[in-house]
C-alpha positions as CSV (number, residue, x, y, z in Angstrom):
1,M,-109.7,55.5,31.2
2,T,-111.5,58.8,30.9
3,Q,-113.2,60.4,33.8
4,Q,-116.6,59.8,32.3
5,A,-115.8,56.1,31.7
6,L,-114.6,55.7,35.3
7,A,-117.6,57.6,36.6
8,D,-120.0,55.3,34.6
9,A,-118.2,52.1,35.7
10,A,-118.1,53.2,39.4
11,G,-121.6,54.5,39.5
12,V,-120.8,58.1,40.4
13,H,-121.2,61.4,38.6
14,V,-118.3,62.6,36.5
15,N,-118.2,65.8,38.6
16,Q,-117.4,63.7,41.7
17,I,-114.5,62.1,39.9
18,K,-113.2,65.6,39.0
19,R,-113.6,66.7,42.6
20,Y,-111.7,63.6,43.9
21,E,-108.9,64.1,41.5
22,A,-108.6,67.8,42.4
23,G,-108.6,66.9,46.1
24,N,-111.7,69.0,46.7
25,A,-113.8,66.0,47.9
26,Q,-113.3,62.7,49.6
27,P,-115.2,59.7,48.3
28,T,-117.6,57.8,50.5
29,L,-117.0,54.2,51.3
30,E,-119.6,53.2,48.8
31,A,-117.9,55.3,46.1
32,L,-114.5,53.8,47.0
33,V,-115.9,50.3,46.6
34,G,-117.3,51.3,43.2
35,L,-114.0,52.9,42.1
36,A,-112.0,49.8,43.2
37,R,-114.4,47.5,41.3
38,A,-114.2,49.8,38.2
39,L,-110.4,49.9,38.3
40,H,-110.2,46.1,39.1
41,V,-108.1,46.6,42.2
42,S,-108.7,45.8,45.9
43,L,-109.9,48.5,48.1
44,D,-106.7,48.6,50.1
45,Q,-104.7,49.1,46.9
46,L,-106.9,52.0,46.1
47,V,-106.7,53.6,49.5
48,F,-103.2,52.8,50.8
49,G,-99.8,53.4,49.4
50,E,-97.6,50.4,48.8
51,T,-95.7,50.8,52.1
52,E,-98.9,51.4,54.0
53,R,-100.7,48.2,53.1
54,G,-100.9,44.9,54.9
55,P,-98.5,42.0,54.7
56,S,-96.6,41.0,51.6
57,D,-98.2,38.4,49.3
58,D,-96.3,35.5,50.8
59,L,-97.4,36.4,54.4
60,R,-100.9,37.1,53.2
61,L,-101.1,33.5,51.9
62,Q,-99.8,32.2,55.2
63,F,-102.3,34.2,57.2
64,E,-105.1,33.0,55.0
65,A,-104.0,29.4,55.6
66,V,-103.9,30.0,59.3
67,S,-107.4,31.5,59.2
68,H,-108.7,28.1,58.1
69,M,-107.1,26.2,60.9
70,A,-109.0,25.0,64.0
71,D,-109.3,27.5,66.9
72,E,-106.6,25.8,69.0
73,D,-104.1,25.7,66.1
74,R,-104.8,29.4,65.4
75,R,-104.1,30.2,69.0
76,I,-100.8,28.4,68.9
77,V,-99.7,30.2,65.7
78,K,-100.8,33.5,67.2
79,A,-98.8,32.9,70.4
80,L,-95.7,31.9,68.4
81,L,-96.0,35.0,66.2
82,E,-96.5,37.3,69.3
83,G,-93.5,35.7,70.9
84,M,-91.3,36.4,67.8
85,I,-92.6,40.0,67.6
86,V,-91.7,40.6,71.3
87,K,-88.3,39.1,70.7
88,Y,-87.7,41.3,67.7
89,Q,-88.9,44.5,69.5
90,T,-86.7,43.7,72.5
91,K,-83.7,43.1,70.3
92,E,-84.4,46.4,68.5
93,M,-84.8,48.3,71.8
94,V,-81.6,46.9,73.3
95,G,-79.8,47.8,70.1
96,N,-81.1,51.3,70.2
97,L,-80.1,51.7,73.9
98,S,-76.5,50.6,73.2
99,S,-76.1,53.0,70.2
C-alpha cells in the first residue's frame, strides 16, 4: 500500500504518514483508529508488538466467555485465577531464592 493510499484510507494527510514513518510525529488516538481500520488490524496489533499484547487467542476466547457469565460466576472465575497467579508467583519467588 502506498503512503497516499494509506493516508486516504485512514483519513489523514499523506505528510502525516511520512512523519509517522520517519518517527518525527506520533499519531493521535483518532489517527491510530483510522490507520488500524485502513490496515484491517486491531488497534492493539497496530500499537503493540507481539510480545506486548494481551492474552493468546485461546485465553482471549476463554476471557470473552467468562465476560458473558453471571456476576457471581465471574467472581468465582476471577478468584480461581487470582489464586493460581499467587501460587505461580510464590513458586517462582521460592525458586529464585533457592538458586
